[in-house]
N, C-alpha and C positions, 0 to 999 in steps of 0.2 A: 671238765666244764670250762667254757670260755671265760676268761677274766679280762675285761677291758679296763682301761683307766679313763676316768672322766675328770675334767676340770669344770667345776661349777663356779662361776664368778657372780657374786652378789654385791650390790652396792645400793645404799640409801633406800628411800621409799619411793616407789613409782606408782603412778595411777594408770588404771586400765578400766575404761568404762566407768569412771568415778569410784572405783573400789581401791582401797588402800591395803597394801600387804606389808606387815611388819618385817617380813623376811625378804622383801623385794621379789621380783620375778627373775629368778636366776636363769642364765643361759648356760647350757652345758654342751660340751663337745667331746665325743669319744676319741681317745688318742691311743695309739699303740704305746705299750710300755717302753719308755726310753728316758734318757737323762734330761731331755727337754722338759718333760712333764714335771719331774721332781725339781729341776732348776727353776722353773717358773714359780712353783710353790715356795721355794727357798727365797728368791729375791722379792716376790710379791708384786702387786700391781698398784701400790700406793696405799696411803694411810687409811682411806675409807673403803678399801676393797678387800674382801676376804677371798682367798683361793683355797678350794678344797679338792684334794685328789682322793678318789675312791675307786675301789675295784667294783665293777658292776657286772652281774651275770646277764642283765637285760636292761635296756633303756627305753623309756617312754618319752617321746617328744610331743610337746603341745605347740601348735601353731595357730595363728589367727586366720580364719577364712573370711576375709572382708566381704561384707554384703550378704553372707550366708545366714540362714536362720536354722540350719541343721548341723549336727555333728557329723564329721566326715572321717571315716576310718580308711587310712591309706594303706594299700597292699604293697605298692611298688615304688622304689626309688630309681631314678634315671640318672645315668652318668653324663650324658651330653645334652647340648641344646641350650645351655645357659647363655643369655645375651643381655639381660637387664642388670643394671648396676644396683648395688645395695645403697643404703642411705649414706654411706661414706664414699660412694662413687666407685667401689671396687667390683670388678667382674673378672673371673679367671681368663687369662689370655687364650688358653686352650679351649675355653667354653665347656670344660668338663671337670668333674670332681676328682677322679683318680685316673691318671693317664695309664692306659693299658688295661683298665678295669672293664668288667662286663658292661654291656649297654644298659641292662637293668638288673636289679636285685630285688628279691621278694623277702618279706618277713616270714619267719617260721610260723607266725600266727596266721591262721586262716581268718582274715578280716571279714570275708563274706559271711562266714558262719556266725561271727560275733555280731555283725550288723543285723543279720536275719533274726537272731535271738531277741534283740532289742526292738526291732521293727514289729515283730509279732506281739510284743508287749505294748505296742502303741507309741513307742518313742521315735523321735525324729533323728534317726541314726542311719547314715547311708554308707555304702561301700564305694571305694574309688581306686582306680589303678593309675591315676595321674595327679601327682601332688603339686604340679604347677611350674616346675623349672625355675624356682626362685629360692630364697634362703631355706625354707622348710625342706624342700625336696633335696637341696644340696646337703644339708646337715643329715637328713634321713639316709641318703645314699651312703655318705661317709660312715655313718653309724652301722648300717647294714653290712657294708664292706668289711669293717674292722671287727664286727661281732659275729660273722658268719650267719647273718639274718636274724640275730636275736635283738630286735628292736621293733618299736611300733611308733607310728605317727598318727596323732589325733588332731585334726583341724577343728577348732571350736568356733562357733558362730559369733558374729559381732552385732547381729540384729535378731529381733524376734524374742519370744519368751525364754529361749535357752541362753540368751546373752546375759541374763542376770545370774549372779553367783548363787542365789538361793535355789535355782533350778539346775544350773550347770554343774556345780560341785558334786551333789549327790549322784548325778548321772555319770560324771567322770569317775567317781569312786567305783560305781558298779561296773563300768566299762573296763577299768583297769583290773578289777578283781576277776572279771570274766577272762580277760586276756591272760592274766597270771595262771588261772585254772588251766587254760589251754596250754600254756607254756609248761606247766607241771606235767600234763599228760604227754606232751611232746618230749620231755626230758626223761621220762621213765625208761629204764632199760627194757628192751623187748625180751620177754622170757623165751627160752628155746622151746620149740614145740615138744609136746609130750610124746614120747615114743614108747610103745608097749613092747615088751620082749617076750610075749607069750606065743 
């Protein structure tokens, strides 16, 4: 089974749509196992920042879908086409995530099946193959690349009834449980076919 290392960086209390989280909103990045991961944990990132290094068999990324009123399940991460700068003014010079990497990578999770399950139950969940060529897509592609597809990206809405924690959190719980069920099915070894010797 694939084991990736993630660094989750948490700091202080942050606000999102007026909600406070005592654990902050951590950002996490999948990294290949190497001395840098452990070195960063060792030296830390300052007094008010905790660094956690964990082995992960699967990663779920949550991103904000500005202006959206639905939850969007992303199937594909794209390697190239990045041109917008992030809030710190950074954009990769090569305009890609991983030089020499495939143009697109897909999650081992069939997001179309997951979204269909929730749509049939009347939930505002849609399937997408374009995560937008910005920070979410960049992180998702890197995660898919380093985990051989064992990641998911869920874009959450910033408007509408699903933008409230009371409605969004239970839906995210159900979505992630469904994703993990599918992952479990995907991870089961395939039994050899039964052969009769009569």
